[in-house]
Structures are given as C-alpha cells and as structure tokens.
Backbone as a chain_set.jsonl record, in Angstrom:
{"seq": "TSLKIRKRIEEGFGWLKTVGGLRKTKLIGRAKLSAQLLLGFSVYNLIRLGSLSGWWRGAHV", "coords": {"N": [[0.832, -1.221, -0.116], [1.937, 1.292, 0.006], [3.84, 1.726, -1.503], [1.937, 2.16, -3.592], [0.515, 4.49, -2.567], [2.742, 6.246, -2.487], [3.427, 6.087, -5.47], [1.046, 7.579, -5.932], [1.718, 10.154, -4.706], [4.1, 10.919, -6.083], [3.347, 10.937, -8.464], [1.983, 13.581, -8.509], [4.082, 15.517, -8.325], [5.421, 15.022, -10.583], [3.487, 16.076, -12.396], [3.739, 18.665, -11.649], [6.211, 19.758, -12.519], [6.002, 18.966, -15.217], [3.694, 20.562, -16.251], [2.785, 22.108, -14.593], [5.084, 24.109, -14.448], [7.1, 24.318, -13.123], [9.614, 23.263, -13.233], [11.708, 24.708, -13.947], [11.821, 27.306, -12.169], [10.7, 31.01, -12.508], [10.914, 32.66, -10.322], [11.642, 34.278, -7.378], [12.391, 33.798, -4.159], [11.323, 32.321, -1.061], [8.21, 32.677, -0.818], [7.139, 33.138, -2.558], [7.671, 30.94, -4.212], [6.565, 29.235, -2.568], [3.47, 29.787, -2.772], [3.665, 29.562, -5.712], [3.775, 26.845, -5.759], [1.6, 25.77, -4.111], [-0.654, 26.955, -5.52], [-0.347, 25.514, -7.953], [-0.393, 22.626, -7.073], [-3.072, 22.828, -6.104], [-4.487, 23.471, -8.395], [-3.545, 20.769, -10.004], [-5.247, 18.889, -8.134], [-8.011, 19.782, -8.376], [-8.312, 19.199, -10.611], [-7.54, 16.423, -11.119], [-9.842, 15.747, -9.307], [-12.163, 16.294, -11.202], [-11.493, 14.412, -12.883], [-12.195, 12.402, -11.638], [-15.125, 12.381, -11.425], [-15.7, 12.8, -13.436], [-16.452, 14.477, -14.999], [-14.784, 15.79, -16.512], [-12.466, 14.926, -18.667], [-9.414, 15.385, -19.472], [-8.149, 14.83, -21.873], [-7.397, 16.828, -23.592], [-5.462, 18.137, -22.419]], "CA": [[-0.166, -0.211, -0.32], [2.757, 2.446, 0.98], [3.981, 1.551, -2.832], [0.723, 2.767, -4.33], [0.533, 5.857, -2.264], [4.063, 6.709, -3.056], [3.369, 6.368, -6.846], [0.26, 8.868, -5.988], [2.543, 11.572, -4.526], [5.321, 11.169, -7.242], [2.36, 11.661, -10.323], [1.377, 14.721, -8.316], [5.149, 16.202, -8.12], [5.603, 15.334, -12.213], [2.752, 16.568, -12.775], [3.84, 19.717, -11.15], [7.164, 19.727, -13.166], [6.015, 19.204, -16.449], [2.769, 20.991, -16.701], [2.557, 23.439, -13.729], [5.976, 25.189, -14.327], [8.315, 23.961, -11.46], [11.055, 21.972, -13.0], [12.156, 25.465, -14.212], [10.79, 28.46, -11.895], [11.108, 32.195, -12.406], [11.023, 33.059, -9.056], [12.642, 34.492, -6.354], [11.91, 33.73, -2.887], [10.384, 31.121, -0.468], [7.216, 32.964, -0.183], [6.772, 33.022, -3.9], [8.036, 29.602, -4.636], [5.587, 28.208, -2.248], [2.556, 30.282, -3.367], [3.585, 29.056, -7.201], [3.475, 25.295, -5.503], [0.29, 25.645, -3.649], [-1.334, 27.278, -6.886], [0.301, 23.835, -8.819], [-1.123, 21.527, -6.357], [-4.649, 23.08, -6.187], [-5.12, 22.727, -9.692], [-3.79, 19.391, -9.695], [-6.238, 18.556, -7.256], [-9.32, 19.991, -9.381], [-8.102, 18.205, -12.595], [-8.01, 15.25, -10.567], [-11.287, 15.437, -8.859], [-12.747, 16.588, -12.318], [-11.276, 13.453, -13.432], [-12.352, 11.199, -11.002], [-16.338, 12.406, -10.766], [-16.297, 12.246, -14.81], [-16.91, 15.964, -15.539], [-12.506, 16.436, -17.201], [-11.381, 13.912, -19.593], [-8.145, 15.744, -19.456], [-7.656, 14.408, -23.188], [-7.12, 18.187, -24.394], [-4.383, 18.997, -21.46]], "C": [[0.744, 1.298, -0.295], [3.184, 2.461, -0.825], [3.011, 2.68, -3.646], [0.435, 4.044, -3.725], [1.955, 6.659, -2.273], [3.912, 7.62, -4.506], [2.005, 7.638, -6.774], [1.175, 10.115, -5.765], [3.422, 11.826, -5.75], [4.306, 11.722, -8.376], [2.446, 13.123, -10.172], [2.608, 15.809, -8.53], [5.661, 16.271, -9.732], [4.791, 16.16, -12.997], [2.868, 18.338, -12.845], [4.71, 20.639, -12.427], [7.145, 19.788, -14.622], [5.043, 20.218, -16.887], [3.251, 22.337, -15.958], [3.882, 23.934, -13.765], [7.151, 25.11, -13.506], [9.245, 23.278, -12.164], [12.036, 23.499, -13.649], [12.007, 27.232, -13.655], [11.545, 29.615, -12.587], [11.067, 33.361, -11.099], [11.554, 33.313, -8.287], [11.984, 34.536, -4.905], [11.222, 32.857, -2.282], [9.036, 31.29, -0.496], [6.644, 33.152, -1.762], [6.792, 31.606, -4.465], [6.713, 28.803, -3.942], [4.091, 28.779, -2.595], [2.231, 29.627, -4.802], [3.016, 27.33, -6.633], [2.272, 25.145, -4.883], [-0.986, 26.043, -4.599], [-1.296, 26.009, -7.723], [-0.812, 23.049, -8.194], [-2.891, 21.552, -6.101], [-5.253, 22.848, -7.251], [-4.874, 21.736, -10.354], [-4.616, 19.077, -8.964], [-7.44, 18.488, -8.182], [-9.358, 19.411, -10.291], [-8.553, 16.604, -11.942], [-9.318, 14.766, -10.024], [-12.116, 15.446, -9.828], [-12.759, 14.84, -12.751], [-11.515, 12.016, -13.357], [-14.207, 11.063, -11.134], [-16.602, 12.209, -12.425], [-16.533, 13.302, -15.6], [-15.373, 16.473, -16.625], [-12.498, 15.263, -17.535], [-10.216, 14.15, -19.234], [-7.637, 15.655, -21.306], [-7.018, 15.699, -24.084], [-6.053, 18.879, -23.6], [-3.259, 18.554, -22.185]], "O": [[0.164, 2.344, -0.582], [2.685, 3.42, -1.413], [3.348, 3.751, -4.152], [0.021, 4.85, -4.559], [1.94, 7.854, -1.978], [4.067, 8.81, -4.782], [2.054, 8.563, -7.585], [1.309, 10.978, -6.634], [3.408, 12.911, -6.331], [4.477, 12.751, -9.03], [2.788, 13.892, -11.07], [2.272, 16.939, -8.885], [6.197, 17.287, -10.174], [5.139, 16.809, -13.983], [2.357, 19.094, -13.672], [4.328, 21.626, -13.055], [7.964, 20.434, -15.275], [5.379, 20.853, -17.887], [3.855, 23.297, -16.438], [4.002, 24.447, -12.652], [8.022, 25.971, -13.38], [9.824, 22.476, -11.431], [13.228, 23.234, -13.803], [12.057, 28.194, -14.422], [12.644, 29.477, -13.124], [11.18, 34.587, -11.106], [12.415, 32.448, -8.122], [11.087, 35.337, -4.641], [10.29, 32.439, -2.969], [8.382, 30.277, -0.25], [5.429, 33.327, -1.849], [5.863, 31.221, -5.174], [6.005, 27.987, -4.532], [3.361, 27.793, -2.708], [1.117, 29.244, -5.159], [2.015, 26.775, -7.085], [1.761, 24.078, -5.223], [-2.105, 25.549, -4.462], [-2.361, 25.552, -8.137], [-1.921, 22.862, -8.695], [-3.679, 20.616, -5.966], [-6.304, 22.212, -7.333], [-5.626, 21.46, -11.288], [-5.229, 18.561, -9.898], [-7.849, 17.443, -8.686], [-10.392, 19.056, -10.858], [-9.528, 15.898, -12.2], [-9.799, 13.651, -10.224], [-13.041, 14.651, -9.66], [-13.779, 14.167, -12.899], [-11.347, 11.036, -14.081], [-14.722, 9.953, -10.996], [-17.581, 11.551, -12.775], [-16.803, 13.162, -16.793], [-15.251, 17.494, -17.302], [-12.526, 14.418, -16.639], [-9.679, 13.238, -18.605], [-6.826, 16.438, -21.801], [-6.294, 15.552, -25.069], [-5.687, 20.011, -23.917], [-2.131, 18.925, -21.863]]}, "num_chains": 1, "name": "protein.A"}
C-alpha cells in the first residue's frame, strides 16, 4: 500500500514539473515559490477530482 501511495504523490510532483511549470521556476524567494506550489497543487487536485467524477476527461490538456 505504501508503494501505491508513493506513486500517487510522485505523480503529483511529476505533473507539477511538466505542466505546472516548476521544473525551472522564474520566481525568487521562498514565499513566492510556495505560493506557486500551492497554486499548482490546487489545480492538480481540481483536475484529479474532475477526472474522478467524470466531468473532466483531460484529453485536451
């Protein structure tokens, strides 16, 4: 079970690096970077919830 949970967490960070723009950030400062991380994970959670409920297919992302 821990491997499944780890995979789910790593998928989120992978999504943030590729889609969320955290691979090479342009922000300076811990506060700005944490705000970008919070926003990125919020969007990731919304997309994930939408795909689980069925109203978001994610094919066009």
